[in-house]
C-alpha positions, 0 to 999 in steps of 0.5 A: 693237787695230785699224787705223785708217782712212777708208776712203781712208787708214790714219792707224795703230793704236789702239783703239776707246773706245765709251764716248766713241762718239756712237751716234747719229752711227753714223759709226764701224765696223769690219771683221771678217775671219772666215776667208780671203776673208770678212770682215763689217761691223759698227757696234757689236754688230750685223753689217751685211754679210758678203762672201764671195770678193767675193760680198756678202750679209746676215750669217747669225745663228750658228743658230735656237735654235727649229731646235735645240729642234725637233731635239732633241724630234725625235730624243729625244722622251723629253727632259724639258724640263730636259735639253733646256734643258741641252743648248741652253745646251751649245750655245751654249757651243760656238758660241762656240769660237774654232776650231770644234768639234763637239759630238755629242749621244747617248744611248749617249755613254758607249758610244761615247767608250768604244769611240772611246777611242783617238781621244779622251779619256774623261772624263765631267764635267757640262758647264760654260762654261769646261770646254765652252771649253777641251775644244773648244780640242782637235782631234775632237768633243766626246761628250755624253749627253741630261743634257749630262754629256760622256763625251769629247773630242777624239774622232774619229768613224767611219762609212763614206763617204756619198753626203749628203757633200760635199767643199766643206764641210769635214772636219767636216761630213763626219766628222759625216755619216759618223758619222750614216750608221750613228748615226741616235739622234743629233743633231751640231752642226757649229761653224764657224770662222766661228761659224756651227753646223749641225746634223744630221741635218736 
C-alpha cells in the first residue's frame, strides 16, 4: 500500500501495478523510508538517491561480495571454495534481515556458542535462507563455523572495551569490535536495519 502523490498533493492510498506501467515513461517513483531521518528514491528496482539527515547522496550498495570473499580468504587461508561459496550464501541471507543482525564466522563456533550459551541458544543446523531469516529475528548474533553449520542464535558477544569502538556506530558494531579485540580468528558481518552490511575486521 502506498500514499499516492504528484509531489505537491496527496490523493489517497493505493497499490502500484507494475504490469500496467510503461517503463519508457520513467514518470513514477517510490519514496522508501529506510530509518530515522533517512529515505531513498526508487524507480522500479533501482535506487536513485539516498537522503540522510537532509544530506542527499548516491545510494550505497549493501556490500561488496568480492570484499567479503577476500576477507574470508585472508582470515581463513585454508578455506575450501565450497565452504567459501556456502558462507557467501549465508551472508546474502543475513543481508535480508529486516531488523538487522550479526553473523559471526569462526572455526571455533561450536566452542564459542557453548561458552556463551547463557546468552543464546545452541541449536546446530545446516543454514538455509529460511532458517537464517528466522534466526535473524532474534536479538544477538548468529554464530556459524566454516562449513556453514550454525551453532548459536541470539548469542550475546562478550569482550573488553576497545579504542576502535565508535559510539556513533550503534550497539551491533561496537559489540563486534569488542569481541574481535579478544578473538582475532573470526569474521563478523554486521547488518544494519537499512540493509547495509559491514565486515570486520577490514
